[in-house]
C-alpha positions in Angstrom: -5.3 -4.1 11.9 -4.6 -4.1 15.7 -5.6 -0.5 15.7 -8.9 -1.3 14.2 -9.5 -4.2 16.5 -8.7 -2.0 19.6 -11.7 0.1 18.4 -13.9 -3.0 18.6 -14.0 -3.8 14.9 -13.6 -7.1 13.5 -10.2 -6.7 11.5 -8.2 -9.0 9.4 -4.6 -8.7 7.9 -3.6 -10.8 5.0 0.2 -11.4 4.4 1.9 -13.0 1.5 5.3 -13.0 3.1 5.7 -15.6 5.8 8.3 -13.5 7.9 5.9 -10.5 7.8 3.0 -12.5 8.8 4.9 -14.2 11.8 6.1 -10.7 13.0 2.4 -9.4 12.7 1.0 -12.7 14.5 3.6 -12.2 17.2 2.4 -8.5 17.8 -1.1 -9.7 17.9 -0.4 -12.3 20.5 1.3 -9.7 22.7 -1.8 -7.4 22.3 -4.6 -7.3 24.8 -7.3 -10.0 24.9 -9.8 -7.8 23.4 -7.6 -6.9 20.3 -6.7 -10.7 20.0 -10.4 -11.6 19.8 -11.3 -8.9 17.2 -8.4 -9.5 15.0 -6.9 -12.2 12.6 -3.6 -12.4 10.8 -4.0 -14.4 7.6 -1.0 -15.9 5.6 -1.9 -16.3 2.0 -2.9 -15.0 -1.4 -6.4 -13.4 -1.5 -6.5 -14.2 -5.3 -5.8 -18.0 -4.9 -6.7 -18.9 -1.6 -10.3 -19.4 -0.6 -9.7 -19.6 3.2 -8.0 -16.2 2.8 -10.8 -14.6 1.1 -13.3 -16.1 3.6 -11.3 -14.4 6.5 -11.6 -11.2 4.7 -15.3 -11.6 4.0 -15.9 -11.7 7.9 -14.0 -8.5 8.6 -15.3 -5.0 9.1 -12.0 -3.5 8.1 -9.4 -4.8 5.6 -5.9 -3.0 5.5 -4.1 -3.4 2.1 -0.6 -2.3 1.7 -0.4 -2.8 -2.0 2.4 -2.3 -4.5 1.7 -0.7 -7.8 1.5 -3.9 -9.9 -1.1 -5.4 -7.5 -3.4 -2.4 -7.5 -5.3 -3.1 -10.8 -6.3 -6.5 -9.5 -7.6 -5.0 -6.2 -9.5 -2.2 -7.9 
């Protein structure tokens, strides 16, 4: 997400795990201003959270690190 944002893309990362979301958010906050402006780290479930889905709709780039049981729902 941060790499895409550094290229000027509007990038969003969606995380289910609060600990991983916090780590990603801290990395984002320590990034240059242009990266912070072009990125968002969203805590939530894209299947059950409308605000999370809305954040993904605005993104030019979405990174999904999926586990096998989740993949059929994404495809």
